[in-house]
C-alpha positions as CSV (number, residue, x, y, z in Angstrom):
1,M,-53.9,60.9,103.8
2,S,-51.0,59.9,101.5
3,P,-51.2,60.6,97.7
4,K,-51.5,56.9,97.1
5,Q,-54.5,56.7,99.4
6,Q,-56.1,59.7,97.7
7,R,-55.7,58.1,94.3
8,G,-57.2,54.9,95.7
9,E,-60.2,56.8,97.0
10,A,-60.6,58.7,93.8
11,T,-60.5,55.4,91.8
12,A,-63.1,53.8,94.1
13,D,-65.4,56.9,93.8
14,L,-65.0,56.8,90.0
15,L,-66.0,53.2,89.9
16,L,-69.1,53.9,92.1
17,D,-70.1,56.9,90.1
18,T,-69.7,55.0,86.8
19,A,-71.5,52.0,88.1
20,L,-74.5,54.1,88.9
21,A,-74.5,55.8,85.5
22,V,-74.2,52.4,83.8
23,Y,-77.2,51.1,85.7
24,A,-79.2,54.2,85.0
25,R,-78.5,53.9,81.3
26,G,-78.8,50.1,80.8
27,G,-80.8,48.8,83.8
28,E,-79.9,45.5,85.4
29,R,-79.2,43.8,82.1
30,G,-76.6,46.4,81.2
31,F,-75.1,46.4,84.6
32,T,-72.0,44.3,84.0
33,V,-68.3,44.4,85.0
34,N,-67.4,44.9,81.3
35,A,-69.7,47.9,81.0
36,V,-68.4,49.5,84.2
37,T,-64.7,49.0,83.4
38,A,-65.2,50.2,79.8
39,A,-67.1,53.3,80.8
40,S,-64.7,54.2,83.7
41,G,-61.4,53.3,82.0
42,V,-60.5,51.4,85.2
43,S,-59.0,47.9,84.8
44,F,-60.6,44.7,86.1
45,G,-57.7,44.3,88.4
46,S,-58.2,47.7,90.0
47,L,-61.9,47.1,90.4
48,Y,-61.2,43.8,92.1
49,H,-58.5,45.4,94.3
50,H,-60.9,48.0,95.6
51,F,-64.1,45.9,95.9
52,G,-63.1,42.3,95.8
53,S,-65.6,41.4,93.1
54,F,-68.3,43.0,90.9
55,D,-70.8,42.0,93.5
56,G,-68.7,43.8,96.1
57,L,-68.8,46.9,93.9
58,A,-72.6,46.6,93.6
59,A,-73.0,46.2,97.4
60,A,-70.8,49.2,98.0
61,L,-72.9,51.3,95.6
62,Y,-76.1,50.1,97.1
63,L,-74.9,51.1,100.6
64,R,-73.8,54.5,99.3
65,C,-77.3,55.0,97.8
66,V,-78.9,53.9,101.0
67,D,-76.9,56.5,102.8
68,Q,-78.0,59.2,100.4
69,L,-81.7,58.2,100.8
70,C,-81.5,57.7,104.5
71,D,-80.0,61.0,105.6
72,P,-82.8,63.3,104.4
73,V,-85.6,60.8,105.4
74,V,-84.2,60.3,108.9
75,A,-83.7,64.0,109.4
76,A,-87.3,64.7,108.2
77,V,-88.8,62.2,110.7
78,T,-86.6,62.9,113.7
79,R,-87.1,66.7,113.7
80,S,-90.9,66.1,113.8
81,R,-92.6,66.5,117.1
82,T,-95.7,64.4,116.6
83,A,-96.2,61.0,115.0
84,R,-98.5,62.4,112.4
85,T,-96.1,65.1,111.3
86,G,-93.2,62.6,111.3
87,I,-95.1,60.0,109.2
88,R,-96.1,62.7,106.8
89,A,-92.6,64.0,106.6
90,L,-91.2,60.6,105.9
91,V,-93.6,60.0,103.0
92,R,-92.8,63.4,101.4
93,A,-89.0,63.1,102.0
94,Y,-89.0,59.7,100.3
95,L,-91.0,60.8,97.3
96,D,-89.0,64.1,97.0
97,F,-85.7,62.1,97.1
98,T,-87.1,59.8,94.4
99,R,-87.8,62.7,92.1
100,D,-84.6,64.6,92.9
101,H,-82.2,61.6,92.7
102,R,-83.8,59.4,90.1
103,D,-80.7,57.4,89.3
104,V,-80.0,56.6,92.9
105,A,-83.7,55.6,93.5
106,L,-83.7,53.5,90.4
107,F,-80.7,51.6,91.6
108,L,-82.1,51.1,95.0
109,H,-85.5,49.8,93.8
110,G,-84.0,47.7,91.0
111,S,-81.3,46.1,93.0
112,A,-83.0,45.4,96.3
113,Y,-83.6,41.7,95.5
114,S,-80.9,41.3,92.8
115,S,-78.5,38.3,92.6
116,Y,-75.5,40.6,92.7
117,L,-76.4,41.7,96.3
118,A,-77.0,38.1,97.6
119,A,-73.4,37.5,98.6
120,H,-73.5,40.7,100.7
121,A,-77.1,40.4,102.0
122,K,-76.2,40.3,105.7
123,E,-73.8,43.2,105.5
124,V,-76.4,45.2,103.5
125,M,-79.2,44.4,105.9
126,A,-77.1,45.3,108.9
127,A,-76.1,48.6,107.4
128,K,-79.7,49.5,106.4
129,D,-80.9,48.6,109.9
130,A,-78.3,50.8,111.5
131,K,-79.0,53.8,109.2
132,F,-82.8,53.6,109.8
133,A,-82.5,52.8,113.5
134,P,-83.1,56.5,114.5
135,I,-86.6,56.2,113.0
136,G,-87.4,53.2,115.2
137,D,-86.0,55.1,118.2
138,W,-88.2,58.1,117.4
139,L,-91.3,55.9,116.9
140,R,-91.1,53.7,120.0
141,P,-92.2,56.3,122.5
142,R,-95.0,57.3,120.2
143,V,-96.3,53.8,120.1
144,A,-95.9,53.4,123.9
145,S,-97.9,56.6,124.4
146,G,-100.7,55.4,122.2
147,E,-100.2,58.0,119.5
148,V,-99.4,55.2,117.1
149,A,-101.2,51.9,117.0
150,A,-99.5,49.2,118.9
151,L,-98.4,47.0,116.0
152,P,-95.3,45.0,115.5
153,P,-92.5,47.2,114.0
154,H,-92.4,45.2,110.8
155,L,-96.1,45.8,110.2
156,I,-95.7,49.5,110.8
157,E,-92.8,49.5,108.3
158,I,-95.1,47.7,105.8
159,L,-98.0,50.1,106.3
160,V,-95.7,53.1,105.8
161,M,-93.2,51.9,103.2
162,G,-95.4,49.6,101.1
163,P,-97.4,52.4,99.5
164,V,-94.5,54.8,99.3
165,A,-92.1,52.3,97.7
166,E,-94.7,51.0,95.3
167,T,-95.5,54.6,94.2
168,A,-91.8,55.3,93.7
169,H,-91.3,52.0,91.8
170,R,-94.1,52.7,89.4
171,W,-92.9,56.3,88.8
172,L,-89.4,55.0,88.2
173,S,-90.6,52.3,85.8
174,S,-92.2,54.8,83.4
175,T,-94.7,52.1,82.6
176,Y,-97.4,53.6,84.8
177,E,-98.7,57.1,84.8
178,V,-97.9,58.2,88.4
179,D,-97.9,61.8,89.5
180,L,-95.5,62.2,92.4
181,D,-97.0,65.5,93.4
182,E,-100.4,64.0,93.7
183,A,-99.0,61.1,95.6
184,A,-97.2,63.5,98.0
185,R,-100.6,65.3,98.6
186,V,-102.7,62.1,99.1
187,L,-100.5,59.5,100.7
188,P,-99.2,61.1,103.9
189,D,-102.7,61.5,105.5
190,R,-103.9,58.1,104.1
191,I,-100.9,56.3,105.6
192,W,-101.2,58.2,108.8
193,R,-104.8,57.0,109.2
194,A,-103.6,53.4,108.9
195,L,-101.2,54.0,111.8
196,R,-103.0,56.1,114.3
197,S,-104.6,54.5,117.3
198,D,-108.3,54.1,117.1
């Protein structure tokens, strides 16, 4: 890689790191192009050169955050032998990630339906689907064998991720008193009971 390419990557990384810090500090209202360029010291022109727009920067940050979340969650599930241990591992991995990477989780939860991702919605959805595809591949034979209830994939996702995402969202909001340790003890088996075949 040439020195120019290295500088370009370093600038893009600086913008992404700064954007995450700006969001963590000021939330969606404080997440503006002016705030990111001021905090990073990178010019508007350079931001637009690397990401095309502020929405492009937000989409790139969202995808980087998805990667950071997905890797430990997918690993936790796919190394599990049974459906029960896999579902339990998924719940715990997601809640552990939320606790250990609060800023990343905050951006993911706060930005999922934001206007600044709308222009890149198809790209974001395709990337998320690809990253989480190994979980679907792991789950399909367990549904076919009767270990997991034969439900449409989107309903399985809702049954698993609904309670987990809501727990994380409430913990991140600081409005509710949510104990992640308690949730990690209670939710895995409760969610598994909703999924197992009767």
